[in-house]
N, C-alpha and C positions, 0 to 999 in steps of 0.2 A: 236422209237416213230414214229407212222404214222401221217403224216401231212394231215389235212383235213380242209375244209372250211364250213362256215355256212352263209347263207344270212339272214341279219337282217335289216329291213327298208332300203332296196336297198344298203346296205353296205356288204362287204365281211369280215367276221370275221375268223381269222385263229386260229386253235387249233391243239393239238397234243395228241395222245392217244396210250396207250399200254394196250391192252385188251385181256383177255383169257376167254373162256367160263366157265372154272372151277373155276375162281376166284369169290368169293362172295363179297369181299370188294373193294370199289372204293375210291380213294383219288383224289380230285379235288383241284389243287393249283391255287391261284390267286396272281400274282406278284405285286411288289411295284411300286410306281410312278417313272417314267423315266427309268424303267427297261424293261424286257421282260420275256418270258416264260423260258429262259435258266438259270435264276437265281436259278432254282431248279434242276440243272443237277446232283448234288450229291444225292438228294432225289430220282431221277429217277434211278440212278445206283443201289441204295440200295433196292428200293421197286419194281422195274419192274417185278421181278420174284416171287413176293409175293402177288401182288394185282393189280387191274386195276389202271392206272394212267392217269389223264387228266390234261393238261396244256393249257393255252390259252393266246394269246396276246390281251390285252384290246384295245379299240379304242384309237388312237393316239400313239400306242406303237407297236414295233416289226413289223411283217408283216401286222398288222392291223393299221399301222401308218397313212394311208391315209383315214381311216374311219372318218365319222362324229363323233363329240363328243356326248356321251350319258350320261344320268344321272346314278347315282349309282343304282337306281331302274331298269333302262334299262339294266345295266350290270348284275344285278341279273337275269333278264329275259333271257339274252343271255346265261348265265350259265344253266338256266333251259332248254332252247332250245337245247343246246349241249347235255345235259343228255338225253332228249327225243329222239334226233336223234340217240343216241347210245343205246337206250332201257335200260337205267339205272334209277332205281327208288329209289335207296338208296345210299347215298353218305356221306362221311366225307369231310368237307371243311377245307382247310388250306390256310389262307390268310396272306401274308407277308406285313407289313406296310400298305400302302394305299389299298392293296388287301384285307385286313381284313374288309374294309367297305362294298363292295358289298357282301361279304360273310355273313355279319350280316344282310343285307337286305334280302338275300336269305333265311337265317335260320329262319327269322321271317315270310316271305311271303310263303315259301314252306316247313314249318316245318315238314310236314309228310314225306318228302323225306330225311331229314337230321338226321343222326345218331350220328354226332359229329362235333365239331368246334375246330380247332387248331389255336389260335391267335398268330402269330409270329411277335414280335416287332411291334405290331399295337396298336391302341387305340380304346376305346369304342364309340359307337354312343350314345351320351347323353350330352346335353348342360351343365349339372351340373359339368362336369369335366373341362370345359374350361373357363378361366377367360376372361375379356374384353381385356386384353393384348394379350392373346393367339389368340383370334379371330382376333385382329388387325394384328398380325404377319402373320397369315394364309392368310388373305386377301392381304397382301402386299409382300409375299415371292417372287413372280415373279419379282417385281420391284427391289428387292435387287439382284436377280440373274442377272438382266440385266447389273449391274455395273461391272461384271467380264468379262474379255476377254474369248473367248470360251474355249481354252485349260485350262486356270486357273480354270474356272467354273467346267469343267469335272473332273479335278484332285482333286479339293477341295471337290466336292461332293463324289467322290469315296473314298477319304481319310477319310472323316467325318463318313462314314457308315461302314468302314472296320477296322478290327484289324489285319488281316493276309494278307500276300502277295497274296494268292490265291483269296480272296474275292475282294481285291483292283484291281487286274488284270482282274478279271471277270467283274467288273463294267466298267473299262476302255474299255474293249472289247465291251461291250454292247453300250457304249456311242459313239463308232465309227460309229454307224448306225444313230446317231442323230446330227443335227446341233444345234447350240445355239438357233435358233428360234424354233426348235422342242421342246427343253427342256423347254423354256419359256412358250410355249403354253400348254404343259402338266401340268406344275406347276400352271399356271393361271387358266385353265379350271377346273382341278380336285379339287384344293383347294377352289376355289370360289363356286363350286357346293356342296362341303362338308358343307359349311356354310348354304346353302339353304336347303339341305336335312337332315341335322343332326337332330335327334329326339330320344326320349327315346323309345327303343324297348325291347321286351322280347324274349330271346332265350331259348327254352325249352329243347334243346338237351344237352348232356354232353359237357363241355367246359374245355380246359386247355389253359394256357397262357405261352408263351415262350418269354424271352427277354435277350439280351446280357448284361453281367455285366457292360460293357463299352458303353452301348447304350446312347449316348448323343444327339440323334436326338429329338429336341423339349423336351417334358416331357414324352416320351414314357415309361421310366422305372417307373417314379412316377405314371403315370396314370395306368400302369399295376398292380402295387402293390395295389392301391385303388380299381381298377376294380375287381381283384381277391378276395379281401376282401368283396366287395359288393355282388358278385354273389356266394360267398362261393366256389370258384374254386381254383385250385392249380396253382401257378406261379413258373415256372422253370427258375432260373437265370443261364444263360449259361456262363461258365468260358471261359476266353480268347476270348471273342466275343463282337463285337459292334452291330450296328443296323442290319447288315447283318449276323445275328447269324447262320442261316442255312447254310452259307458258311464258316464263320469263324471257327466254331466248328461243322461241319456237323455230325461227328460221335455221339456226345452227343445228338444233335437234332434228328437225325434219331432213336436213341435208345428210346428217349422219345416218339416220334411219334409211333413207333412200339409197345411200351408198352400200349399206349393209345388205339391203334387199337384193341389190344387183350382184354383190360379190360374195355372199355368205357361203356359197357352194365351193368357193376356192380357198376358204380359210382352213 
């Protein structure tokens, strides 16, 4: 992967790309909250010789950690600017957890550029799915995180989203780059902004949903089942996987993504 940067509102956004002129398909991955671009390393290994791959570190994350915080709509615009910088006008989006939210904004705002959306252990933009208790917990999640000592917080977060040793160790490795204060800020800013920006949107491209069978993060699995029913899309339940399903059972997830990339135009 080639490491590149993009200037956005006087901030430097870091992204990574594997691109070949003869590839017609492009996959753009958006990572989850408190993670970074490297959570898709198993997808990069599998797809880099089959299609163009773009990863990026969102503001407050990875090498973009020192950037100002931007809204989800801004993050969608950053994705657009990355694609324009790379002269790519057609893309399939893959958003994991929180990364699914800017992907949904992008798919609605730049629908002519999007040929597909892969929702990985994420939830829909639409207030109808979220109860008053859900909203209250989202608003206060950073408060509860503050109660944990730093090492305990990192270990508990990694354990809660992982089913396998690989995914657990991957998250622990990512967390080495963040202090407790970094994680609190990520949780606080991104979740509170979700409450502000959440709205009913329409996604016109083909969509598939992926969720680990042991995903106990919030109500992701419950929301995914209802979301798939509402938009008449297919939900793939990943065996032996928790919230980090694309790492827990990357072989199954990669096969699903590959099948979607080949057949999405017929859906």
